[in-house]
N, C-alpha and C positions, 0 to 999 in steps of 0.2 A: 090103525093110523094115528088115532088120538094119543095112544101111549108113546108113539115115536116122537110126537111133538112135545109131549111132556118131558121125555128124556133129553131131547135137543135143548129145551129151555133150561133144564138143570145143568147140562154141560156148558151152556152159554153163561150161566151164573158163575160157574167155577172159573171159566176163562176171564170173566169180568173181575172176579175177586183177585185172580193172579195179576191182572192189569193194575188193580189198585195197589196190591202189595209192591209190584215193580215200581210204580209211581212214588210210593212212600219211601222205598229204598233209594230211589234216585234223589229225593230230597236229603236223605241222610248222606248220600255220596257227595252232594254239593256242599253240605255243611262240613264234611270231613276235609274236602279239598280246600275250602276256604280257610278252615282252621290251620291246615298244614302250610298253606301259603303264608298266612299271617305269621305263624310261628317261625317259619324259615327266614323270611325276609325282615321281619320286624324284631325278632328276638334271637335270631341265629340258633334256633333250636330245631332239631329234627327227631321225629319218632319213627323208627323203622316199622313198628307195629301199625301205626296209623297210615303209613304209606302203603303197606301191604293191604290194609283194610280197604284202601281205595280200589284196588283191583279185585278184591273179594266182592265188594259192593257192586262194582261195575259188572262183574260176571253174573251176580245174582239178578241185577236189573235186566240184563240181556236175556239170561236163561228163563226168567219168569215172565218177561215181556213177550217172548216169541209165541207162546200159546195164545196170548191175547191178540197178537198181530195176525195169527192164522185165523182166529175167529172173526176178527174185524175186517178181513180181506186185505191186510197189509202185506201179504206174501207176494212173491214174484209171479207175475203172469203177463202174458202179452195182451194188454188191454186194448190195443188197436184192433186186434181181431176179435177178441172176447166180447167186447161191447156191441159188436155188430150182429152177433149170433142171437138166435131166439133163446128164450128162457130155458126151454128144455135142452137145447144144445149146450148152453152154459152149464146147466146142472149135470149133464152127461160128462162134460170135460172136468168139472169139479169132482164128480164121483170117481172117474178113472184116475185123475191125478192123486186123489187121496188113497185109493186102493192100490195103485201100482207103484207110487213113489213115496208119499208121506208116511203111510202106515208101516211098510217094511223097513224104511230107514229109521223111523222112531223106535220100532221094536228092536232092531239090531243095536242101536245106541243104548237102549235100556238094558238089554241082555249083557253087553260087554261093559257097560258103565258101572253096573253093580259090582262086578269083580274089581274094576279099577278103584272104586271107592273103598270097597272092603279090604283090598290089599293095603291101601293107605292107612285104614283104621288098624289093621293087624300089625303093621310096622310101627305104629305110633308116629307117623310122619308129621313133621312140623317144619317150619321155616328153617332154611339153612343159615339165615342171617341172625347174628346176635340181637336179641330184642325183638325178633319177628314173632309172628303169630303161631301158636301151637294148633293142633287138631286140624291139619290140612285136609283131612278126610271130609270135613263138613262141606267145604266148597266143592270138592270132587264129587260128593254125593248129590250136589245140585244138578250135575249133568244128567244122570239117569232119571232123577225126579222131574227135571224139566221136559225131557223127551217122553216120559210117561204122560205128562199133561199135554204135550203136543199130540200124542196118540189119542188121548181122550178128546181133545178139541177136534182132531181129525175125524173121530167117530161122530161128533156133532155135525161136522161138515157133510159127512156121508149121509146122515139122517136128513139134513136139510136138502141135499141133492135128491135123495129118494123121494122126499116130500114134494119137491118141485116137479120131478118126473111123473109121479103118480097122480098129482093133482089133476082133477078133470079140467079140461080146457074151458075157459070162459068164452062164450060165443057172443057175436054181435058187438053192439056198442057198449056193452057192460065192461069191457076191458079197461 
């Protein structure tokens, strides 16, 4: 049981690191947008590459932020019902949700996403716009990478749910 808790904590640290990276990328995104707006309206200058960098950064923020949101409980759930259930029932719902929905979906996206990114790499795919960004495979590779980390975070949720289910009940007024 103790080793499961240690593994869960390690997974939570990975999710926290991804949240920090997503937050940092969001700051870069804001700076990029600010720069693009100033250059466009003050100097009538437009950079296609920096405009494309906006959606690349937005994609990375979203894709790396989702594993953190899963870990932090920011995912979709019917809280009106969930909050009224006992801790063990909540843990069972979390366990079943992860095993039946989150993990299979994440594994499928990783499996097909690797081919999607690899094909982009093999083709040398780049922006179709003149002055756009090269190496489009990098942002496409973020998709399977993100879902890999979603699966890892899902494993952390499974371990947490098992820990809550297997934990001995606290009796009496010590709850």
